[in-house]
C-alpha positions in Angstrom: 0.0 0.0 0.1 1.1 3.6 -0.8 1.7 5.4 2.5 1.5 8.8 0.6 -1.9 7.9 -1.1 -4.2 11.0 -1.3 -7.6 10.8 0.5 -10.2 9.6 -1.8 -13.2 10.5 0.2 -15.2 7.3 -0.4 -17.1 6.3 2.5 -18.5 2.8 3.1 -21.5 2.8 5.4 -22.7 -0.6 6.7 -25.9 -0.6 8.7 -26.9 -3.2 11.4 -29.1 -6.2 11.2 -27.5 -9.2 12.9 -27.3 -12.2 10.5 -28.6 -9.8 7.7 -25.0 -8.6 7.5 -24.3 -11.5 5.3 -26.3 -9.5 2.5 -23.8 -6.8 2.8 -20.9 -9.3 2.1 -22.6 -10.4 -1.1 -22.9 -6.7 -2.4 -19.2 -6.1 -1.5 -18.1 -9.2 -3.3 -19.5 -8.0 -6.6 -18.2 -4.5 -6.1 -14.7 -5.8 -5.3 -14.7 -8.1 -8.3 -16.0 -5.5 -10.8 -14.2 -2.6 -9.4 -10.9 -3.9 -7.7 -9.2 -0.7 -7.8 -12.1 1.1 -5.8 -11.1 1.0 -2.1 -13.1 3.0 0.4 -10.9 4.9 2.7 -13.5 5.8 5.2 -15.3 2.8 6.8 -18.4 3.4 9.2 -20.4 0.5 10.6 -22.8 -0.4 13.3 -23.7 -3.8 14.8 -23.1 -6.5 12.0 -22.1 -3.8 9.7 -19.5 -2.7 12.3 -18.1 -6.4 12.4 -17.7 -6.2 8.7 -16.1 -2.8 8.7 -13.6 -3.7 11.4 -12.7 -6.9 9.5 -12.0 -4.9 6.2 -9.9 -2.3 8.2 -7.9 -5.0 9.9 -6.7 -6.8 7.0 -3.7 -6.0 4.6 -4.5 -8.1 1.6 -5.8 -6.7 -1.5 -9.4 -5.4 -1.3 -10.9 -8.2 -3.4 -9.0 -10.8 -1.4 -10.0 -9.5 2.0 -13.7 -9.4 0.8 -13.3 -13.1 -0.3 -12.0 -13.8 3.2 -15.0 -12.2 4.8 -17.2 -14.0 2.6 -15.7 -17.4 3.7 -16.2 -16.4 7.3 -19.8 -15.8 6.7 -20.3 -18.9 4.6 -18.8 -21.0 7.3 -20.8 -19.5 10.2 -23.2 -21.4 12.4 -25.6 -20.2 15.1 -23.3 -21.8 17.8 -20.4 -19.7 16.6 -22.4 -16.5 17.7 -24.0 -17.7 20.9 -24.6 -20.8 22.9 -27.7 -22.7 21.8 -27.4 -25.8 24.1 -30.5 -26.6 26.3 -28.6 -26.2 29.5 -27.5 -22.6 28.6 -30.8 -21.5 27.2 -32.9 -23.1 30.0 -30.7 -21.7 32.7 -31.0 -18.1 31.4 -34.8 -18.6 30.9 -35.2 -19.7 34.5 -33.2 -16.8 35.8 -35.2 -14.3 33.8 -38.5 -15.8 35.0 -37.2 -16.0 38.6 -36.3 -12.3 38.5 -39.9 -11.4 37.2 -41.7 -13.7 39.6 -39.7 -12.6 42.6 -39.8 -8.9 42.1 -36.2 -8.9 41.5 -35.2 -10.8 44.7 -34.6 -14.3 43.2 -31.9 -16.2 44.8 -30.6 -17.0 41.4 -27.8 -15.0 39.9 -29.4 -12.5 37.3 -29.2 -13.3 33.7 -27.7 -10.5 31.6 -29.2 -11.6 28.3 -31.3 -14.2 26.6 -28.1 -15.8 25.0 -24.4 -16.2 26.0 -22.3 -14.6 23.3 -19.0 -16.0 24.4 -18.6 -17.9 21.2 -18.9 -14.6 19.3 -16.1 -13.0 21.3 -13.8 -16.0 20.5 -14.7 -15.7 16.7 -14.0 -12.0 16.7 -10.7 -12.4 18.5 -9.7 -14.9 15.9 -10.7 -13.4 12.7 -9.7 -9.8 13.7 -6.4 -11.2 14.8 -6.6 -9.4 18.1 -3.7 -9.3 20.4 -4.9 -8.8 24.0 -8.1 -7.5 22.7 -6.6 -4.8 20.5 -7.4 -5.0 16.8 -3.8 -4.1 15.7 -4.4 -4.6 12.1 -6.4 -1.3 11.9 -3.4 0.8 13.0 -1.3 -1.0 10.3 -3.9 -0.2 7.7 -4.0 3.5 8.8 -0.2 3.7 8.5 -0.3 2.0 5.1 -2.4 4.9 3.8 -5.2 3.1 2.1 -7.5 3.7 5.3 -8.2 7.1 6.5 -10.6 6.4 9.3 -13.0 3.9 10.8 -16.0 4.6 13.0 -18.0 2.1 15.0 -21.1 3.3 16.9 -22.7 1.8 20.1 -25.3 3.0 22.5 -24.4 3.8 26.1 -26.8 2.3 28.6 -25.0 4.2 31.2 -25.5 7.7 29.9 -28.2 7.1 27.2 -26.0 8.6 24.6 -24.9 7.3 21.0 -21.2 7.0 21.0 -19.2 6.7 17.9 -15.7 5.4 18.3 -13.1 6.7 15.8 -9.8 5.5 14.9 -7.7 7.5 12.5 -4.0 8.0 11.6 -1.9 9.7 14.2 -1.0 12.5 11.8 -4.5 12.9 10.6 -6.3 15.1 13.1 -10.1 14.9 12.6 -12.4 17.2 14.9 -14.5 15.4 17.3 -18.3 16.1 16.9 -21.0 16.3 19.4 -24.9 16.6 18.7 -27.8 16.1 20.9 -27.4 12.6 22.5 -24.6 11.6 20.3 -20.9 12.3 20.2 -17.6 10.9 18.9 -14.6 9.6 20.8 -11.1 8.9 19.3 -9.5 5.7 20.4 -7.8 2.5 19.4 -10.4 -0.1 18.6 -10.8 -3.2 20.4 -12.8 -6.4 20.3 -14.8 -4.8 23.2 -15.8 -1.9 20.9 -17.0 -4.2 18.1 -18.8 -6.6 20.6 -20.6 -3.5 22.1 -21.7 -2.2 18.7 -23.3 -5.5 18.0 -24.9 -6.2 21.3 -28.6 -6.7 20.3 -30.7 -5.5 23.4 -32.0 -8.2 25.6 -30.7 -11.0 23.2 -27.0 -10.2 23.6 -25.4 -8.9 27.0 -24.2 -5.4 27.3 -20.5 -4.8 27.0 -18.3 -2.8 29.5 -15.9 -0.4 27.9 -13.9 2.0 30.1 -16.4 1.7 33.1 -19.6 2.1 31.0 -22.0 -0.3 29.6 -22.9 -0.3 25.9 -25.4 -2.0 23.6 -26.2 -2.0 19.9 -25.2 1.1 18.2 -28.5 1.3 16.2 -30.6 2.1 19.3 -29.9 5.8 19.3 -28.1 6.4 15.9 -30.6 8.8 14.3 -28.1 9.8 11.6 -26.2 6.6 10.3 -24.5 8.6 7.5 -23.1 11.2 9.9 -19.8 9.4 11.0 -18.8 9.1 7.4 -19.7 12.7 6.6 -17.8 14.0 9.7 -14.7 12.0 8.7 -14.6 13.7 5.3 -16.5 11.5 2.9 -17.4 13.3 -0.4 -19.2 10.1 -1.7 -21.0 7.5 0.4 -21.9 3.9 -0.6 -24.3 2.6 2.0 -25.5 -0.8 2.2 -28.8 -1.3 4.1 -30.2 -4.7 5.2 -33.8 -3.3 5.2 -36.1 -4.4 2.4 -38.2 -1.4 1.1 -41.8 -2.7 0.9 -44.2 -1.4 -1.8 -47.2 0.3 -0.8 -49.3 -2.8 -1.4 -46.9 -4.8 0.7 -46.8 -2.3 3.5 -50.6 -2.4 3.8 -50.9 -6.1 3.8 -51.3 -7.6 7.3 -48.5 -9.7 8.7 -50.4 -11.5 11.4 -53.9 -12.5 12.2 -55.2 -11.5 15.5 -53.3 -10.1 18.4 -49.7 -9.5 17.8 -47.3 -11.9 19.5 -44.1 -10.8 21.1 -42.0 -11.8 18.1 -44.2 -9.4 15.9 -43.9 -6.5 18.2 -40.1 -7.0 18.7 -39.8 -7.1 14.9 -41.5 -3.8 14.4 -39.4 -2.3 17.2 -36.2 -3.6 15.8 -37.0 -2.4 12.4 -37.7 1.1 13.6 -34.8 1.3 15.9 -32.1 -0.3 13.8 -33.0 -0.4 10.2 -35.4 2.5 9.2 -33.0 5.4 10.4 -30.9 5.1 7.2 -33.7 5.7 5.0 -34.7 9.0 6.8 -31.1 10.1 6.9 -30.5 9.4 3.2 -33.7 11.5 2.3 -32.3 14.3 4.4 -28.9 14.2 2.7 -30.6 14.4 -0.7 -32.6 17.3 0.4 -29.6 19.1 1.6 -27.9 18.4 -1.7 -31.0 19.9 -3.6 -30.8 23.0 -1.4 -27.0 23.4 -1.9 -27.4 23.1 -5.7 -29.2 26.4 -5.6 -26.9 28.3 -3.3 -23.6 29.9 -4.3 -20.5 28.6 -2.4 -20.3 31.7 0.0 -23.8 31.1 1.3 -23.4 27.3 2.1 -22.2 27.8 5.6 -19.6 25.0 5.5 -22.1 22.5 4.0 -21.0 20.4 1.0 -22.7 18.2 -1.6 -22.3 14.5 -0.9 -23.0 12.0 -3.5 -25.0 9.1 -2.0 -25.7 5.4 -3.4 -27.8 3.1 -1.3 -28.0 -0.7 -2.1 -30.8 -2.7 -0.3 -32.3 -6.2 -0.5 -34.7 -6.9 -3.3 -36.7 -9.4 -1.0 -38.1 -9.3 2.5 -35.4 -10.9 4.6 -37.8 -11.4 7.5 -40.3 -13.2 5.3 -37.4 -15.3 3.9 -36.4 -16.3 7.4 -39.7 -18.2 7.7 -38.3 -20.8 5.1 -35.2 -21.6 7.3 -36.9 -21.5 10.7 -37.5 -25.2 11.0 -33.7 -25.8 10.7 -32.8 -23.8 13.9 -31.4 -25.7 16.8 -34.0 -27.4 18.6 -33.8 -25.7 22.0 -33.5 -22.3 20.5 -36.4 -23.0 18.1 -38.6 -24.1 21.0 -38.0 -20.8 22.8 -38.5 -18.5 19.8 -41.5 -20.2 18.8 -42.8 -19.4 22.3 -42.4 -15.8 21.3 -44.7 -16.3 18.4 -42.3 -16.6 15.5 -44.7 -19.0 13.8 -47.4 -16.5 13.9 -46.0 -13.8 11.7 -45.4 -13.8 7.9 -42.3 -11.7 8.3 -40.0 -12.8 10.8 -37.9 -9.7 11.2 -36.9 -10.5 14.8 -35.7 -14.0 14.0 -33.9 -12.8 10.8 -31.5 -10.9 13.0 -30.3 -14.0 14.9 -30.6 -16.6 12.2 -26.9 -17.3 11.8 -27.5 -20.5 9.9 -25.3 -21.4 6.9 -28.3 -22.0 4.5 -29.9 -18.6 5.4 -26.6 -16.8 5.3 -25.7 -18.3 2.0 -29.1 -17.2 0.5 -28.4 -13.6 1.7 -25.0 -13.6 0.2 -26.3 -14.7 -3.1 -29.2 -12.1 -2.9 -26.5 -9.3 -2.2 -24.5 -10.5 -5.3 -27.6 -10.6 -7.5 -28.8 -7.2 -6.5 -25.5 -5.6 -6.9 -25.1 -7.1 -10.5 -28.5 -5.6 -11.3 -27.3 -2.2 -10.5 -23.7 -2.4 -12.0 -24.3 0.4 -14.6 -25.3 2.7 -11.7 -22.5 1.6 -9.6 -20.2 2.2 -12.5 -21.4 5.8 -12.8 -21.1 6.4 -9.0 -17.7 4.9 -8.6 -16.0 6.2 -11.8 -14.5 8.9 -9.9 -12.5 6.6 -7.6 
């Protein structure tokens, strides 16, 4: 890598979505294959997107090669690589949750911090990110090499209620910190703890302690998913969403019959919290671009035009999850069915935790197909790289 490489200003923004992050890998695979010289120098991710961004930032291989490495990791993943699904672990945690509720918080059993134990995910991340003592040292190497300008991971602080974006940049590249209502940035060296915190799905995954504070999934309070890349100097942003855009007819079609089960309520909440924000932020950015087009430079008050390209699934990933639900590990399937996953036509909640090789492979293939369909548009957007 050329250490004197000029900043390219191409930001890659990867949204959250748990197992849906496999879709992003399919998209990136096509882009890396068709445009091998196009390398984003600003990476911003949250939750599963943060995991993907951290992997890309930590590797020194050519961009197409590292995307292939990431694809292989996703293709080989199983649900027990992410969290424990044995009967003893799941039953014990369920009993402790129930004991806490029934005893008014005075159960003699030790409290359960989450629905599942994510120790396997930590082990996986420490291995694939080649962490030394928890430090993802490859990121500093990439920054020094010059191809990477900055990486940002976002998490939500349960301790203060704020959205925190952790940023790592080159030592000689001073980027101003930013602060907005209920969200701010912090510059630091990224560790596995930061990646785990960004991906800690509320209630399902345990909160992660970082520097004395507790954090969960970054999508909870991230109202402007594009903002980290913008603050870090991106002039163009390629964003990969894991949210299917329903047509008006699809949006009006009922997903359940009768009273909504917990799985349906949770799916609506998770979509609203983690996946819908990117759409609103993209619309806002395009409106700002339109306003700037009619203003002379001296009246723009520091605002700049930013090109944006958003890729998203062509199919409903929640509805697709129904076809693979029967293959879930028996104990985990039993518990999720108790939440009503068989009663909804779009299993948005279940799709977030369906780390199954068959479902994951389908998402990768869909991401590739969707990117191929839009290759002419991608060519126009990326031609300046």
